N, C-alpha and C positions, 0 to 999 in steps of 0.2 A: 106397255110391256113392263112387267116387274121382274128384275134380274134375279136369277137364282144361281148361287155359287155351285160350280161343278162338283165341289167336294161333298155336297149334301146328298145327291143321288148315289154317288159311289159309296158313301158311308152307310146309307140305308140298305143298298144292295149287299154290302159286306155283312151287315147285321143279319139280314134274311138268310144269306147263304150259310153263315156260321151257325145260326140256330138250327137250320134244317140238317146240316151235317152232324151237329151234336146229337140231334134227335135220332138220326139214322144209326149212329154209333151206339147210342143207348139201347135202341130196339134190338140190334144184332147182339149186343152184349147180354141183354136179358134172355134172348132166345138161346144163346150158347150156354149161359149158366143154367138155365132150366134143364136142357138136355144133358149137360154135364153132371148136374147134381142128381139127376135120376139114376145115374150109374155110379157116381163117386161119393155121394153124401148119404148120411143116415137120416138127415132131416128132410122135411117136405121141400121139393124143388121150388115151389111158389114162395116159400119163405125167403130163399136167397134172391129171388127176383125182386121181392119187396125191399130187401136190404140194398140192392143196387139202385133201385128207384129212389129210395129216400136218402141214401148216402151218395157221395160222389162216385163216379165210375172207378177211380183208382182205389179209394178206400174200400168200396164194396168188394172189389177183386181181392184186395189184401185180406180182408176179413174172411172171405170165402175160402181162399187158399189156406189160411192159417187154422180156421175153425171147422169149415164145412166139408172140405175135401178129405175125408178120413179114410176112405176105402182105397188104400194104396195098391192093392193087388188086382183091382178091376181095371180092364183096359179103358182108355179114354175114347169116348165115342167120336169126338171131333166135329159134331154137327154144328153148322153155322160158324165154324172156326175161320174158314177162308174169307167169307164176306166181312166178318168182324175185323180181321187183320187189314183187309183192303180199305174198308171205310175209315179205320183208325189212322192208316197211313195218309189217306186223302185229307183227313182233318188237319194234318200238320201244315201243308201249304195254305189251306183255307184260314187257319188261325193266323198265319203270318200276314195274309192279305187283310184280314180283319184288323190286326194291330196297325199295319201301315195306313189303312183307310182311316182309322181312328186318329192317328197322329196327323195325317193330312187334314182332316176335318178340324182338329183343334188349332193347328197352325193357320188354317184358312180363316177361322173365326177370330183369332187374335192377331192375325197379320204377322205372325212370327214373334210377337212381343209376349214372351212367356213370363214376364215379371209382374204378373198379377193383373192382367187386363180384366176389367169388370164390365159386364153388359147388363143393363137393367131396362125394363119397360113396364109401363102401367097405363091403363086407359081402356077405351072402347074403340076397337079397330074393325075395319073390313078391308081385306086384301093387303095387309101389311107384310112387307118383305124387307129384310135387312141382311146385308152381307158386308164383310170386311176382309180386305186382302191388300197386301203391299202398301200399308198406310193409306188406304183409300176406303172410306165408309160410304156405302150406297144404301139409301133407304127409300122405299116407295110405299105410299099409303093410298088406297083407293078412296077411303073416307074414314074419318075418326077424330077423336080428341084424346090427348094424353101426352105422356112424356117418354122419350126413348133416350137412354144415356149410355155412354161408353167412357171408361176411365183409361187414360193413357199417359205415359211418360214421354214428353216431347223434348227434343234437343233444340239448341239455338237455331240450327239450320232448318229444322222442321217448322219451327215457329215462324220463320221468315217466309216459308213456302206454304202457309196455311191458306188453302183456297176453298171457297164455298160457291157452289152452283146449285140453285134451287128454283123450281117452278111448281106452281100449284094453281088450280083453276079457281078455288074459292077458299075462304077462311083465312086464318092468320097462323103464321109459323114463325117461331122465334128460335134463334140459336143462343144458348146460354152456356158460358164458359166460366168455371169457378176454379180458384186455386187458393186454398186456405180460406180466409175470410173475404177475399177479393172476388167480386162477381161482375161479369159483363153480360148484358142481354141485348142482342141485336135482332132487329126485325128483318127477316129474310122472306117475307110473304111474296107471293106471286113470282116475279122474275128477279132473281138476285144472282149476280155473277161478279165476284170480287175476290181479290187476293187480300187477306187480312194478316198483316204483319203483327203478330200478337205482342211483340215488344212494345208497339205504340199503344196497345190497349192496356198496358201495365202489368203484363205477365212476365215471368222469368222461366227459364228452362226447368223442367221438373214435371211432377205429377199434376194432371188436370182432369176435371170432370167436364166432359163435353156432352151437352144435352140438346135434343130437339123437342120443343114444346108445341104441340098441335092444338089448335082451337077451331073445331068444326071445319077441318081441312078436307078438300076433295081433290082427287087426282094429283097427288103431290109426289114429286121425286127430288131428292136432295143428294148431292154428291159432295162430300167433304174429304179433302186430301191434304196431307202434310208431307209430301215427298218432293224432292228436287225435280224440276222439269227435265 
């Protein structure tokens, strides 16, 4: 079983809902402007539809009201006005949901460490899944070779509670920790379960590059945590 952070499906759902809502608003806006311009503009209505399509909704509306809506004495038809207003109002809470889901996703991926957490990976993978939350990095790989890296700032307490739990059916797996020019490489292949006090490995509190190096690994799962029990 490869763990998936709950923030990921929520974030994906938020993107889909937000895009669909924005498209619906755009469609109703184009329909309203087309019918409104037939009565209130001297230009071709399709021209103002194109203006809205290629410009943002707000800018397109401003341009239309300032330049295109020239027939002041003609009654406003109001066609598609009500669905436009309703869809635009619904877009407000959907946008808030999208922003909150995005923030939750970013916090989940960085564990709340917003001080420049960096995630990098390179290699050939099958079934790779990586998640990070509450100072706990979980990574699973069905098979593959390569390197997966996270950069974090660790405190003295987190260094004392640096724990590694790793299992894999085949291949070699190494934990590599670097700080400045100092580098430590630990073999965590197969079954490895140990608390590594990083002070004894020569590290000091601060920024560190933590990497997992896979060499033809199969069915691997690694849990690295640096939080107090």
